[in-house]
C-alpha positions in Angstrom: 158.5 -114.8 -159.6 157.2 -111.4 -158.3 156.5 -112.9 -154.9 160.1 -114.3 -154.7 161.5 -110.9 -155.7 159.4 -109.1 -153.0 160.4 -111.7 -150.4 164.1 -111.2 -151.3 163.8 -107.4 -151.1 162.1 -107.6 -147.7 164.9 -109.9 -146.4 167.6 -107.5 -147.8 165.9 -104.5 -146.1 165.6 -106.2 -142.8 169.3 -107.3 -142.9 170.4 -103.8 -143.8 168.3 -102.4 -141.0 169.9 -104.7 -138.5 173.3 -103.8 -139.8 172.6 -100.1 -139.5 171.3 -100.5 -135.9 174.3 -102.6 -135.0 176.7 -100.0 -136.5 175.0 -97.1 -134.5 175.3 -99.1 -131.3 179.0 -99.8 -131.9 179.7 -96.1 -132.8 177.9 -94.9 -129.6 180.0 -97.0 -127.3 183.3 -97.1 -129.3 186.2 -96.5 -127.1 184.1 -96.6 -123.9 185.4 -98.9 -121.1 181.9 -99.7 -119.8 180.1 -99.9 -123.2 176.5 -100.9 -122.8 176.7 -100.6 -119.0 176.3 -96.8 -119.5 172.8 -97.4 -120.9 172.0 -99.5 -117.8 173.4 -97.0 -115.4 171.2 -94.2 -116.7 167.9 -95.5 -115.2 169.6 -96.2 -111.9 171.0 -92.6 -111.7 167.6 -91.2 -112.6 166.0 -93.3 -110.0 168.3 -92.0 -107.2 168.2 -88.3 -108.3 164.5 -88.0 -108.9 163.6 -89.9 -105.8 165.7 -87.6 -103.7 164.4 -84.4 -105.4 160.7 -85.2 -105.7 160.1 -87.5 -102.7 162.5 -86.2 -100.1 162.9 -82.5 -101.0 159.7 -81.5 -102.9 157.5 -84.0 -101.1 155.4 -85.0 -104.2 153.1 -87.2 -102.1 153.6 -90.2 -104.4 155.2 -93.1 -102.5 158.1 -94.9 -104.3 158.2 -91.9 -106.6 161.3 -93.1 -108.4 159.4 -96.2 -109.7 156.4 -94.1 -110.6 158.6 -91.7 -112.6 160.6 -94.3 -114.5 157.4 -96.2 -115.4 156.5 -93.4 -117.7 159.9 -91.7 -118.3 161.6 -94.7 -119.9 159.0 -95.1 -122.7 158.9 -91.3 -123.2 162.7 -91.1 -123.5 162.7 -93.9 -126.1 160.0 -92.2 -128.1 161.7 -88.8 -127.9 165.1 -90.2 -128.7 163.8 -92.0 -131.8 161.8 -89.0 -133.2 164.6 -86.6 -132.4 167.2 -88.8 -134.2 164.9 -89.4 -137.1 165.0 -85.7 -138.1 168.5 -86.3 -139.2 168.2 -89.9 -140.4 168.0 -88.9 -144.1 170.0 -85.6 -144.0 172.8 -87.3 -142.1 173.1 -90.1 -144.5 173.4 -88.2 -147.8 176.1 -90.6 -149.0 173.8 -93.6 -148.7 170.8 -91.7 -150.2 172.7 -90.9 -153.4 173.6 -94.5 -154.0 171.7 -96.3 -156.7 168.9 -98.6 -155.5 169.5 -98.0 -151.8 166.3 -98.8 -149.8 165.5 -95.4 -148.3 162.8 -96.9 -146.2 165.3 -98.2 -143.6 166.7 -94.8 -142.7 163.8 -93.5 -140.5 163.5 -97.0 -138.9 167.1 -97.2 -137.8 166.7 -94.8 -134.8 163.5 -96.7 -133.8 165.5 -99.9 -133.5 168.4 -98.2 -131.8 166.3 -96.6 -129.1 164.2 -99.8 -128.7 167.3 -101.8 -127.8 168.2 -99.2 -125.1 164.6 -99.1 -123.8 164.4 -102.9 -123.4 167.8 -102.9 -121.5 166.7 -100.0 -119.2 163.3 -101.6 -118.7 165.0 -104.8 -117.6 167.1 -102.9 -115.1 164.0 -101.2 -113.7 162.2 -104.5 -113.3 165.2 -106.1 -111.6 165.6 -103.2 -109.2 161.9 -103.3 -108.4 161.9 -107.0 -107.6 165.2 -106.8 -105.7 163.7 -104.1 -103.4 160.6 -106.1 -102.8 158.3 -103.9 -104.8 155.5 -106.5 -105.3 153.0 -104.1 -106.9 154.9 -104.8 -110.2 153.4 -108.3 -110.2 149.8 -107.2 -110.4 147.6 -108.1 -113.4 147.9 -104.5 -114.6 151.3 -105.5 -115.9 149.6 -106.9 -119.0 148.7 -103.3 -120.0 152.3 -102.9 -121.0 151.7 -104.9 -124.1 149.1 -102.7 -125.9 150.9 -99.6 -124.5 154.2 -100.5 -126.1 152.4 -101.4 -129.3 150.8 -98.0 -129.6 154.1 -96.3 -128.6 155.9 -98.2 -131.4 153.2 -97.3 -134.0 153.2 -93.6 -133.0 157.0 -93.5 -133.0 157.4 -95.1 -136.4 154.7 -92.8 -137.9 156.4 -89.6 -136.7 159.9 -90.9 -137.7 158.7 -91.3 -141.3 157.1 -87.9 -141.3 159.9 -85.8 -139.7 162.7 -87.5 -141.5 161.1 -86.7 -144.9 160.0 -83.1 -144.0 163.5 -82.2 -142.6 165.1 -82.8 -146.0 163.0 -80.1 -147.7 162.3 -77.9 -144.6 165.3 -77.8 -142.4 163.5 -75.9 -139.7 161.7 -79.2 -139.0 164.5 -80.4 -136.6 164.2 -77.2 -134.5 160.4 -77.5 -134.3 160.7 -81.2 -133.3 163.2 -80.3 -130.5 160.8 -77.7 -129.1 157.8 -80.0 -129.4 159.6 -82.8 -127.6 160.7 -80.5 -124.8 157.1 -79.3 -124.4 155.8 -82.9 -124.7 157.8 -84.0 -121.7 156.0 -81.5 -119.5 152.6 -81.9 -121.1 152.6 -85.6 -120.5 152.1 -86.7 -116.8 155.6 -88.0 -116.2 157.0 -86.0 -113.3 153.5 -85.3 -111.9 150.3 -87.2 -111.4 147.7 -87.2 -114.1 145.3 -86.4 -111.3 146.5 -82.7 -111.5 145.5 -82.7 -115.2 142.1 -84.2 -114.4 141.5 -81.7 -111.6 142.4 -78.6 -113.7 140.4 -79.8 -116.7 137.5 -80.8 -114.5 137.5 -84.3 -116.0 135.2 -83.2 -118.9 135.7 -83.0 -122.7 139.0 -81.2 -122.3 140.3 -84.2 -120.4 139.2 -86.5 -123.2 140.8 -84.1 -125.7 144.0 -84.3 -123.7 144.1 -88.1 -124.4 144.0 -87.6 -128.2 147.8 -87.3 -127.7 148.7 -91.0 -128.0 151.7 -90.7 -125.6 149.4 -89.5 -122.8 147.6 -92.9 -123.0 150.9 -94.8 -123.3 152.5 -93.0 -120.3 149.5 -93.5 -118.0 149.1 -97.1 -119.1 152.8 -97.9 -118.4 152.5 -96.2 -115.0 149.5 -98.5 -114.2 151.4 -101.5 -115.6 154.7 -101.0 -113.8 154.0 -98.8 -110.8 150.9 -101.0 -110.1 149.5 -99.1 -107.1 147.1 -96.2 -106.9 147.9 -94.3 -103.7 145.7 -91.4 -102.6 147.3 -88.0 -103.0 146.9 -85.1 -100.5 144.1 -83.7 -102.6 142.1 -86.9 -102.2 142.6 -88.2 -105.8 144.4 -91.4 -106.9 147.9 -91.0 -108.4 147.0 -93.1 -111.4 144.6 -92.2 -114.2 142.2 -95.0 -113.3 142.2 -98.1 -111.0 140.8 -100.4 -113.7 141.6 -101.6 -117.2 138.9 -100.4 -119.5 139.9 -96.7 -119.2 143.4 -97.5 -120.4 142.3 -99.8 -123.2 139.9 -97.2 -124.5 142.6 -94.5 -124.5 145.1 -96.8 -126.1 142.6 -97.9 -128.7 142.0 -94.2 -129.7 145.8 -93.6 -129.7 146.3 -96.7 -131.9 143.8 -95.4 -134.4 145.4 -92.0 -134.5 148.8 -93.5 -134.8 147.7 -95.8 -137.6 146.3 -92.9 -139.6 149.4 -90.9 -138.9 151.6 -93.8 -140.1 149.7 -94.0 -143.4 150.2 -90.2 -143.8 153.9 -90.4 -142.8 154.6 -93.3 -145.3 152.8 -91.5 -148.1 154.7 -88.2 -147.4 158.0 -90.1 -147.2 157.3 -92.0 -150.4 156.4 -88.8 -152.3 159.3 -86.7 -151.0 162.0 -89.5 -151.2 162.1 -89.2 -155.0 163.8 -85.8 -154.5 166.0 -86.7 -151.6 169.2 -87.0 -153.7 168.6 -83.6 -155.4 167.7 -81.9 -152.1 170.9 -83.1 -150.5 
């Protein structure tokens, strides 16, 4: 009896989550002539602009820089988009929160599903463009690193979404702190530059290991290895990627996964504790 009730509640929550994600997608592109094509055009535009700026103008020294950039940028944008939207997931749905027996757990998960749809579409566009232009490095065995990398990214994203969505109800400054943190995170993570610069300035010691306690650093560098696939030598003599092998990335992703898992437990606990007062706070 109890198992049937739990199963029914889980099914209802998943159905509600799908409906909320579907609603957000419709609202975003409502009245737009191109609809979902806008989400597909975004990575193409970024590819052209960043290739021109960093490869032709600034001479980054990384061949096929556009592919290198998007390998890490797409997953970062998905992460940042979900966490940024999650700060308002509860506050922006006060009407739903005040309804009796509404499953509040789905609110911070909605932006995760929304950005995941966009990420998969944009990733598909990137892969198609790579293959169409004859970029064969994509087909290396390193592509398998994308699986654990995306797993850690999802875990870390969900953890932070639970945490910030709950904290922002009681402490409204949370959304502003998150905005600044995400802006700083874009530059802290090796997205528009090679991680070789970080390794060089930190001398590859314990500070470099400390740098990888940030789960997204492991995710971004692993995705670069998975999608970009090659490790060209930069003018300074170092490789563009964090490491030419697999073990380095798996170790960093393992650490990132443990940190993300612990943060998820914390986030869910904070969310469960604060959610009892959501209706009053709003």
